[in-house]
C-alpha positions as CSV (number, residue, x, y, z in Angstrom):
1,M,25.7,-13.2,14.7
2,S,23.2,-11.9,17.2
3,L,19.7,-11.0,16.2
4,L,19.2,-8.2,13.7
5,R,17.3,-5.2,15.0
6,I,15.9,-3.4,12.0
7,G,13.5,-0.4,12.0
8,N,11.3,1.5,9.6
9,A,11.0,5.3,9.3
10,S,8.8,5.7,6.2
11,G,5.8,3.9,4.7
12,F,5.3,6.2,1.8
13,Y,6.6,9.4,0.1
14,G,5.2,12.0,2.4
15,D,5.3,10.1,5.7
16,R,6.1,11.7,9.0
17,F,9.3,13.8,8.3
18,D,10.8,13.5,11.8
19,A,10.4,9.7,12.0
20,V,14.1,9.2,11.0
21,R,15.2,11.2,14.0
22,E,12.7,9.4,16.2
23,M,13.9,6.0,15.2
24,L,17.7,6.8,15.4
25,T,17.4,8.4,18.8
26,G,14.7,6.3,20.4
27,G,16.6,3.1,21.0
28,R,19.1,0.6,19.6
29,L,19.0,-0.3,15.9
30,D,21.4,-2.0,13.5
31,V,19.6,-1.0,10.3
32,L,17.0,1.7,9.5
33,T,14.9,1.3,6.4
34,G,12.6,3.7,4.6
35,D,10.0,2.8,2.0
36,Y,9.1,5.7,-0.3
37,L,7.7,3.9,-3.4
38,A,4.1,3.2,-4.0
39,E,2.7,2.5,-7.5
40,L,1.6,6.1,-7.7
41,T,5.0,7.4,-6.5
42,L,6.8,6.1,-9.6
43,L,4.4,8.0,-11.8
44,I,5.0,11.2,-9.8
45,L,8.8,10.7,-10.0
46,G,8.5,10.0,-13.8
47,R,6.7,13.3,-14.3
48,D,9.5,15.0,-12.3
49,Q,12.1,13.4,-14.5
50,L,10.4,14.6,-17.6
51,K,11.0,18.1,-16.4
52,D,14.5,17.5,-15.1
53,P,16.4,14.2,-16.0
54,A,18.7,14.7,-13.0
55,T,15.8,14.1,-10.6
56,G,13.5,11.1,-10.3
57,Y,14.2,10.3,-6.6
58,A,12.4,11.1,-3.3
59,K,13.7,14.5,-2.4
60,T,12.2,14.2,1.1
61,F,14.8,11.5,2.0
62,L,17.7,13.8,1.1
63,R,16.3,16.5,3.4
64,Q,15.9,14.0,6.2
65,M,19.6,13.0,5.8
66,E,20.7,16.5,6.6
67,E,20.4,15.4,10.2
68,G,20.0,11.6,9.8
69,L,23.4,10.9,8.2
70,G,25.3,12.2,11.3
71,L,22.9,10.5,13.8
72,A,23.2,7.1,12.0
73,H,27.0,7.4,11.8
74,D,27.4,8.2,15.4
75,R,25.2,5.2,16.4
76,G,26.6,2.7,13.9
77,V,23.3,2.3,12.1
78,R,23.2,1.3,8.5
79,I,20.5,3.0,6.3
80,V,18.7,1.1,3.5
81,T,16.0,2.9,1.4
82,N,14.3,2.6,-2.0
83,A,14.1,6.5,-2.1
84,G,16.3,6.3,-5.3
85,G,13.1,5.7,-7.3
86,L,13.8,6.1,-10.9
87,N,17.3,7.4,-10.4
88,P,19.2,5.8,-7.5
89,A,22.6,6.8,-8.9
90,A,21.7,10.4,-8.8
91,L,20.5,10.1,-5.2
92,A,23.7,8.3,-4.2
93,D,25.7,11.2,-5.7
94,A,23.6,13.8,-3.9
95,L,24.1,11.9,-0.6
96,R,27.9,11.9,-1.2
97,A,27.8,15.6,-1.8
98,L,25.8,16.1,1.4
99,A,28.1,13.9,3.5
100,A,31.1,15.8,2.2
101,R,29.5,19.1,3.1
102,L,28.5,17.8,6.6
103,G,31.9,16.2,7.2
104,V,30.3,12.7,7.9
105,P,32.5,9.9,6.6
106,V,29.9,7.5,5.3
107,R,30.2,4.9,2.5
108,I,27.4,5.0,0.0
109,A,26.3,2.3,-2.5
110,H,23.3,1.9,-4.7
111,V,21.4,-0.8,-6.5
112,E,20.3,-0.6,-10.1
113,G,19.0,-2.8,-12.9
114,D,15.3,-2.5,-12.3
115,R,14.7,-0.1,-15.2
116,L,13.3,-1.9,-18.2
117,P,13.0,-0.6,-21.8
118,A,9.8,1.5,-21.8
119,P,7.4,0.7,-24.7
120,E,5.8,3.4,-26.7
121,G,3.6,5.6,-24.5
122,V,5.0,4.2,-21.2
123,L,6.5,6.7,-18.8
124,S,8.4,4.2,-16.7
125,A,8.9,0.5,-16.6
126,N,10.5,-1.2,-13.6
127,A,11.0,-4.8,-12.5
128,Y,10.7,-5.6,-8.8
129,L,14.1,-6.7,-7.6
130,G,14.9,-8.7,-4.4
131,G,17.3,-8.1,-1.6
132,G,20.5,-9.6,-3.1
133,G,21.9,-6.3,-4.2
134,I,21.3,-4.7,-0.8
135,A,23.1,-7.6,0.9
136,A,26.1,-7.3,-1.5
137,A,26.4,-3.6,-0.8
138,L,26.2,-4.0,2.9
139,A,28.8,-6.8,2.8
140,A,31.1,-4.4,0.9
141,G,30.9,-2.0,3.8
142,A,28.2,0.4,2.7
143,D,26.8,2.6,5.5
144,V,23.9,3.8,3.2
145,V,22.3,1.7,0.4
146,V,20.0,3.4,-2.0
147,T,17.8,1.4,-4.4
148,G,15.3,1.9,-7.1
149,R,12.3,-0.4,-7.5
150,V,12.8,-3.4,-5.2
151,T,10.0,-5.2,-3.4
152,D,9.0,-3.4,-0.2
153,A,10.0,-6.5,1.8
154,A,13.5,-6.5,0.1
155,L,14.4,-3.6,2.4
156,V,14.3,-6.1,5.2
157,T,15.3,-9.4,3.4
158,G,18.5,-7.8,2.0
159,P,19.9,-6.7,5.4
160,A,18.8,-10.0,7.1
161,Q,20.5,-12.0,4.4
162,W,23.7,-10.1,4.9
163,W,23.5,-10.0,8.7
164,H,22.8,-13.7,9.1
165,G,24.8,-15.0,6.1
166,W,21.8,-16.9,4.6
167,G,22.4,-18.5,1.2
168,P,19.9,-18.2,-1.7
169,E,18.2,-21.5,-0.8
170,A,17.5,-20.7,2.9
171,Y,13.9,-20.4,1.9
172,D,12.3,-20.7,5.3
173,Q,14.6,-18.0,6.8
174,L,14.1,-15.7,3.8
175,A,10.4,-16.2,3.9
176,G,10.4,-15.3,7.6
177,A,12.2,-12.1,6.7
178,V,9.7,-11.4,3.9
179,V,6.8,-11.6,6.4
180,A,8.7,-9.3,8.8
181,G,9.4,-6.9,5.9
182,H,5.7,-6.9,4.9
183,V,4.7,-6.0,8.4
184,L,7.3,-3.1,8.6
185,E,6.9,-1.7,5.1
186,C,3.9,0.5,5.8
187,G,5.3,2.1,9.0
188,T,2.7,2.9,11.7
189,Q,0.0,0.6,10.1
190,A,1.8,-2.1,12.2
191,T,1.6,-0.1,15.4
192,G,-2.0,0.9,15.6
193,G,-2.4,3.2,12.6
194,N,-5.5,2.6,10.5
195,Y,-6.5,-0.2,12.9
196,A,-10.0,-1.5,13.0
197,F,-10.1,-1.7,16.8
198,F,-8.6,1.7,17.4
199,T,-11.0,2.9,20.0
200,G,-9.4,0.9,22.8
201,H,-6.0,2.5,22.4
202,D,-4.2,5.8,22.2
203,I,-3.0,6.0,18.6
204,R,-2.8,9.7,18.2
205,R,0.9,9.5,17.4
206,P,1.9,5.8,16.9
207,G,5.6,5.0,17.0
208,F,7.3,3.4,14.0
209,P,7.8,-0.4,14.0
210,L,11.0,-2.5,14.2
211,A,11.7,-6.2,14.0
212,E,14.1,-8.3,15.8
213,I,15.1,-11.0,13.3
214,H,16.7,-14.2,14.4
215,V,19.1,-16.4,12.5
216,D,16.3,-19.0,11.9
217,G,14.1,-16.3,10.2
218,S,11.7,-15.9,13.1
219,S,11.2,-12.4,14.4
220,V,9.5,-10.2,17.0
221,I,7.7,-7.1,15.9
222,T,7.9,-4.3,18.4
223,K,8.6,-0.5,18.7
224,H,10.8,1.8,20.7
225,D,9.9,2.1,24.4
226,G,7.9,5.1,25.2
227,T,6.4,5.6,21.7
228,G,2.7,5.8,21.0
229,G,0.4,3.2,19.5
230,L,0.5,-0.5,20.2
231,V,1.8,-3.8,18.8
232,D,-0.4,-6.8,19.3
233,T,-1.4,-9.8,17.2
234,G,-4.3,-7.8,15.8
235,T,-2.2,-4.9,14.5
236,V,0.2,-7.4,12.9
237,T,-2.6,-9.5,11.4
238,A,-4.1,-6.4,9.9
239,Q,-0.8,-5.5,8.2
240,L,-0.2,-9.0,7.0
241,L,-3.5,-8.9,5.2
242,Y,-2.9,-5.5,3.7
243,E,-2.5,-5.6,-0.1
244,T,-1.9,-9.4,-0.2
245,G,-3.7,-12.1,-2.1
246,P,-3.3,-15.9,-2.2
247,A,-1.5,-17.9,0.5
248,R,1.6,-18.0,-1.8
249,Y,3.2,-14.6,-1.4
250,A,5.6,-14.5,-4.3
251,G,8.8,-12.4,-4.4
252,P,12.0,-12.4,-6.4
253,D,14.0,-14.2,-3.7
254,V,11.5,-16.6,-2.2
255,T,7.8,-17.4,-2.2
256,A,6.5,-17.1,1.4
257,R,3.6,-19.2,2.5
258,L,1.3,-16.9,4.4
259,D,-0.8,-19.9,5.5
260,T,2.1,-21.0,7.7
261,V,2.6,-17.8,9.6
262,R,2.1,-18.1,13.4
263,L,1.6,-15.1,15.6
264,T,2.1,-15.1,19.4
265,Q,1.9,-12.2,21.9
266,D,5.4,-12.1,23.4
267,G,4.8,-9.4,26.0
268,P,3.6,-5.8,25.9
269,D,4.1,-4.4,22.4
270,R,5.8,-7.5,21.2
271,V,4.5,-10.1,18.7
272,R,6.5,-13.2,17.7
273,I,6.3,-14.4,14.1
274,D,7.5,-17.9,13.4
275,G,6.7,-21.1,11.5
276,V,6.9,-19.4,8.1
277,H,7.6,-21.8,5.3
278,G,9.4,-20.7,2.1
279,E,9.6,-22.1,-1.4
280,A,11.7,-21.4,-4.4
281,P,10.8,-18.1,-6.1
282,P,8.8,-18.0,-9.4
283,P,10.7,-18.0,-12.7
284,T,9.4,-14.5,-13.6
285,L,9.6,-11.0,-12.0
286,K,6.7,-8.7,-11.4
287,A,7.1,-5.4,-13.3
288,G,5.2,-2.1,-13.1
289,F,4.5,-0.1,-16.2
290,N,3.3,3.5,-15.7
291,R,1.7,5.5,-18.5
292,L,-0.4,8.6,-18.9
293,G,-3.9,7.4,-19.2
294,G,-5.5,10.7,-20.3
295,W,-7.0,13.8,-18.6
296,R,-9.6,14.1,-15.9
297,N,-11.6,16.7,-14.0
298,E,-14.4,16.8,-11.5
299,V,-16.9,19.1,-9.9
300,V,-19.0,18.5,-6.8
301,F,-22.5,20.0,-6.6
302,V,-23.9,20.7,-3.2
303,L,-27.6,19.8,-2.9
304,T,-29.3,21.2,0.3
305,G,-32.6,20.5,2.0
306,L,-35.6,19.0,0.3
307,D,-36.0,17.1,-3.0
308,I,-32.4,15.9,-3.1
309,D,-33.0,13.3,-5.8
310,T,-35.0,15.7,-7.9
311,K,-32.3,18.3,-7.7
312,A,-29.7,15.8,-8.7
313,A,-31.7,14.7,-11.7
314,L,-32.2,18.3,-12.8
315,V,-28.5,19.3,-12.8
316,Q,-27.5,15.9,-14.3
317,D,-30.0,16.5,-17.2
318,Q,-28.7,20.1,-17.6
319,I,-25.1,19.0,-17.8
320,E,-25.8,16.2,-20.1
321,D,-27.7,18.5,-22.4
322,A,-24.8,21.0,-22.4
323,F,-22.4,18.2,-23.3
324,T,-24.6,17.2,-26.3
325,R,-24.2,20.7,-27.7
326,T,-20.4,20.9,-27.5
327,T,-18.0,19.6,-30.0
328,S,-15.8,18.0,-27.3
329,R,-18.0,15.9,-25.0
330,P,-15.8,14.0,-22.5
331,A,-15.4,10.3,-23.5
332,E,-16.3,9.2,-20.0
333,V,-18.9,10.9,-17.7
334,R,-19.5,9.4,-14.2
335,W,-22.0,10.6,-11.6
336,E,-22.2,9.7,-7.9
337,L,-24.7,11.0,-5.4
338,A,-23.6,10.8,-1.7
339,R,-26.6,11.2,0.6
340,T,-24.7,12.9,3.4
341,D,-27.9,14.9,4.2
342,R,-30.1,14.5,7.3
343,A,-33.7,15.4,7.8
344,D,-34.5,18.4,9.9
345,A,-30.8,19.1,10.2
346,D,-29.6,21.8,12.6
347,T,-26.7,22.9,10.4
348,E,-26.6,23.7,6.6
349,E,-23.8,21.3,6.1
350,T,-25.6,18.3,7.6
351,A,-28.7,19.2,5.5
352,S,-26.6,18.8,2.3
353,A,-25.8,16.0,-0.1
354,L,-22.9,15.9,-2.6
355,L,-23.3,15.1,-6.3
356,R,-19.9,14.3,-7.8
357,L,-19.3,14.5,-11.5
358,V,-16.0,13.0,-12.9
359,V,-15.1,13.3,-16.5
360,R,-12.2,11.7,-18.4
361,D,-10.9,12.0,-22.0
362,Q,-7.7,11.5,-24.0
363,G,-7.4,15.3,-24.5
364,P,-7.5,18.2,-22.1
365,E,-10.1,20.3,-23.9
366,A,-13.0,18.0,-23.3
367,V,-12.4,17.9,-19.5
368,G,-11.5,21.6,-19.2
369,R,-13.6,24.1,-21.0
370,A,-16.4,21.7,-21.9
371,L,-16.9,20.9,-18.2
372,S,-16.3,24.3,-16.7
373,G,-18.6,26.0,-19.3
374,A,-21.4,23.5,-18.6
375,A,-21.1,23.7,-14.8
376,V,-20.5,27.4,-14.3
377,E,-23.2,28.6,-16.7
378,L,-25.8,26.9,-14.5
379,A,-25.0,29.1,-11.5
380,L,-28.3,31.1,-11.8
381,G,-30.4,28.7,-13.7
382,S,-30.5,25.4,-12.0
383,Y,-31.8,23.9,-8.7
384,P,-32.5,26.2,-5.7
385,G,-29.4,26.7,-3.5
386,F,-27.1,25.9,-6.4
387,H,-23.4,26.0,-5.5
388,V,-20.3,23.8,-5.9
389,T,-17.4,22.9,-3.5
390,A,-14.9,24.5,-6.0
391,P,-15.2,25.6,-9.6
392,P,-13.7,23.1,-12.1
393,G,-10.3,24.0,-13.4
394,K,-8.4,23.0,-16.6
395,G,-8.3,19.4,-15.7
396,A,-5.2,17.3,-15.0
397,P,-3.4,14.3,-16.5
398,Y,-3.8,11.0,-14.8
399,G,-1.7,7.9,-14.8
400,V,-2.3,4.2,-15.2
401,F,-0.3,1.5,-13.5
402,E,-0.2,-1.9,-15.1
403,A,1.5,-5.0,-13.5
404,R,3.1,-7.4,-15.9
405,Y,5.4,-10.4,-15.5
406,V,8.7,-10.5,-17.3
407,D,11.5,-13.1,-17.7
408,R,14.3,-12.6,-15.2
409,S,16.8,-12.1,-18.0
410,E,15.1,-8.8,-18.8
411,A,16.5,-7.2,-15.6
412,T,20.2,-7.1,-14.6
413,H,20.4,-6.8,-10.8
414,V,23.6,-4.9,-10.0
415,A,25.0,-3.5,-6.7
416,V,27.3,-0.5,-7.3
417,L,29.6,-0.7,-4.3
418,P,31.1,2.2,-2.3
419,D,34.4,2.0,-4.2
420,G,32.5,2.0,-7.6
421,R,32.9,-1.6,-8.4
422,R,29.8,-3.2,-10.0
423,E,28.7,-6.6,-8.6
424,Q,26.0,-8.5,-10.5
425,V,23.6,-10.4,-8.3
426,P,23.3,-14.0,-9.5
427,E,20.0,-15.6,-10.6
428,P,18.2,-17.9,-8.2
429,V,19.6,-21.5,-8.0
430,R,16.1,-22.8,-8.9
431,T,12.6,-21.5,-9.4
432,R,9.1,-22.9,-8.9
433,A,6.0,-21.9,-10.8
434,L,3.2,-20.5,-8.7
435,E,0.2,-22.8,-8.1
436,P,-2.9,-22.2,-6.0
437,V,-2.8,-23.6,-2.5
438,P,-5.6,-26.2,-1.9
439,E,-8.2,-24.7,0.4
440,P,-7.8,-26.1,3.9
441,A,-10.7,-27.8,5.6
442,P,-12.6,-25.3,7.7
443,P,-13.3,-25.8,11.4
444,P,-16.7,-27.1,12.4
445,P,-19.4,-24.5,12.5
446,L,-20.8,-23.1,15.7
447,P,-23.8,-24.9,17.1
448,A,-27.1,-23.2,16.3
449,G,-28.4,-20.7,18.8
450,P,-30.0,-17.3,19.2
451,V,-28.7,-14.5,17.0
452,R,-28.8,-10.7,17.1
453,R,-28.5,-8.3,14.2
454,V,-25.4,-6.2,14.6
455,P,-22.6,-4.7,12.4
456,L,-20.0,-7.3,11.4
457,G,-17.3,-5.1,12.8
458,R,-18.5,-5.7,16.3
459,I,-16.7,-9.1,16.2
460,V,-14.2,-9.0,13.3
461,G,-11.5,-6.7,12.0
462,A,-10.7,-5.8,8.4
463,R,-8.0,-4.1,6.4
464,S,-8.3,-3.3,2.7
465,G,-6.1,-1.8,0.0
466,D,-5.2,-1.7,-3.7
467,K,-3.0,-3.5,-6.2
468,G,-3.3,-1.7,-9.5
469,G,-6.9,-2.0,-10.6
470,D,-7.7,-4.7,-8.0
471,A,-8.6,-4.4,-4.4
472,N,-8.3,-6.8,-1.5
473,V,-10.2,-7.1,1.8
474,G,-8.7,-9.1,4.6
475,V,-11.1,-10.0,7.4
476,W,-10.0,-11.6,10.7
477,A,-11.6,-12.9,13.9
478,R,-10.1,-12.4,17.3
479,T,-11.3,-15.7,18.9
480,D,-11.6,-19.3,17.8
481,D,-15.4,-19.3,18.1
482,A,-15.7,-16.1,16.0
483,W,-13.5,-17.8,13.4
484,R,-15.7,-20.9,13.3
485,W,-18.6,-18.6,12.5
486,L,-16.8,-16.3,10.1
487,V,-15.4,-18.9,7.8
488,H,-18.8,-20.4,7.2
489,E,-20.8,-17.1,7.1
490,L,-18.6,-14.9,4.9
491,T,-18.6,-16.6,1.6
492,V,-18.0,-14.9,-1.8
493,D,-21.7,-14.7,-2.4
494,R,-22.3,-13.3,1.1
495,L,-19.6,-10.7,0.5
496,C,-21.1,-9.6,-2.8
497,H,-24.5,-9.3,-1.1
498,L,-23.1,-7.1,1.7
499,L,-21.0,-5.0,-0.8
500,P,-23.3,-4.7,-3.9
501,E,-20.7,-2.6,-5.7
502,I,-18.6,-5.7,-6.2
503,G,-21.4,-8.0,-7.2
504,Q,-20.6,-8.1,-10.9
505,L,-16.9,-8.5,-10.5
506,S,-14.6,-11.5,-10.1
507,V,-14.0,-12.2,-6.4
508,T,-11.7,-14.8,-5.0
509,R,-11.5,-16.0,-1.4
510,H,-8.4,-17.2,0.3
511,M,-8.4,-18.9,3.7
512,L,-5.6,-18.4,6.3
513,P,-6.6,-20.5,9.3
514,N,-3.4,-19.7,11.4
515,L,-4.4,-16.0,11.3
516,R,-8.1,-16.8,11.7
517,A,-8.5,-14.7,8.5
518,L,-10.1,-14.6,5.1
519,N,-8.6,-12.6,2.3
520,F,-10.8,-11.6,-0.6
521,V,-9.4,-10.2,-3.9
522,V,-11.8,-8.1,-6.0
523,T,-10.6,-7.9,-9.6
524,G,-11.1,-4.7,-11.5
525,L,-12.8,-2.7,-8.7
526,L,-10.4,0.3,-9.1
527,G,-10.5,0.6,-12.8
528,E,-7.1,1.6,-14.1
529,G,-5.7,2.2,-10.6
530,V,-5.4,4.8,-8.0
531,A,-4.3,7.7,-10.3
532,S,-7.3,7.4,-12.5
533,Q,-9.5,7.9,-9.4
534,A,-12.4,5.7,-10.7
535,R,-14.0,5.5,-7.3
536,F,-14.8,7.9,-4.4
537,D,-12.2,5.8,-2.5
538,P,-9.7,5.2,-5.3
539,Q,-7.4,3.0,-3.3
540,A,-10.1,0.9,-1.5
541,K,-8.7,2.0,1.8
542,A,-12.1,2.1,3.5
543,L,-13.7,-0.9,1.7
544,G,-13.0,-3.0,4.8
545,E,-14.6,-0.5,7.1
546,W,-17.7,-0.4,4.9
547,L,-17.9,-4.2,5.2
548,R,-17.6,-4.0,9.0
549,A,-20.5,-1.5,9.1
550,R,-22.9,-3.9,7.3
551,E,-25.3,-5.8,9.6
552,L,-25.7,-9.5,9.9
553,D,-27.4,-12.0,12.2
554,V,-24.5,-12.8,14.6
555,P,-24.7,-15.6,17.2
556,E,-25.3,-14.1,20.6
557,V,-22.6,-16.3,22.1
558,L,-20.0,-14.2,20.2
559,L,-21.4,-10.9,21.6
């Protein structure tokens, strides 16, 4: 068959609503995908389902299909989405009812089997499935395929497997599709969104990405003509480094070797991906377990003008004293002072610093009345200029995401076809345990020469993100000479010096020479994950930008 032209219209639950229409009307597509499931999303959907067992899916997608179903049918575009969340069967039924009401004759299938028995205290437990169920549903004639928890890349590997007829051991081809899927999964992050070198481009409204996937697994990342943003080797490199770790990128269908990826500019807004090597998948499946971790609350004190540190110390002592006199002191109390103030400022806001207090406990009382009483009662008896950004409320529950690995036999991967038949997806022909990739030899260092102290970001890009309680920071150079300097300069010790917050944590460095990139994984930086909000930046989205702002002695030849 000809190349597969597959697009993305959603990178998360809450992404641009009109993206479905933009992608369906902006140019030719064979398949349109939508990714709605982050780790936090399943917790949100789990809480929805506690209130109403008939829910548990992304309602936004159903609203988008009010128009999208007819547009896709008229243009012959198949739709594949993980918006089914915790209840793909219910979303499939809702779509059938919608199609009947609209008079659009579409065939709808769904994929299930990712739900695992939830241990005591766990709100949801889901295995990450591959693309086999999607491929089976499309082969049976489905126009729309709804899944639960599949890997983000499976939304691309499943259609590619069906379109090109790849078998389960076509590892290189499947790995190429995995890489393309990873680039597409976060929507406009591949087309200039959240891009380190954004100042040279108009990214006010970037278009959503698409991939042209060839039968050999190679692909070209691009976007519809006339849409905003850009696609170049930098934007694609940034997305390849997002939320990844070692060179072996494991999935349920194949393990893709990120150290074999080659990127080539293939014209304006076109980047070719080829050379990807694949290996048999691991014998286990990743699984996500969401549970309620407790209750949290916060209050932000505004400190203005002179004596900021002394004011912060005063209110901290007063709050801590109030906590000692209550019967329900929060189990965890965390203070952070952000010195956003400037001397001799010409506005009150720029003369002010922010003191953030976060409390956590297993029960709501300690983070509700105990905090609000301690904070509000200081209104007339604390530091001069006392006020807060908002009064503390009752507190809110927070969730904890935990990644585990389960035997493949614990999940039964099933495609429920448009005619209601159930087709079980077979297990992989063979598996291969994951092993670390030996670190490649670095290129020779740059010759010694004059240096200038400048921010690291003047010559390198970075992209950072979260995986449960861990964070990753990917750093890449744009020239061979910059790479020769970066790989020798940015060691683990150097990174810990530049980012003191991570100095006491376990940090692992992975080298990806084809991408001129280093990928650092910081274990435990995010505590119990995004929902616990352990940090000011709970998903480490800006960790890379902090790193780029740190100053080093950089060879002048690179500047």
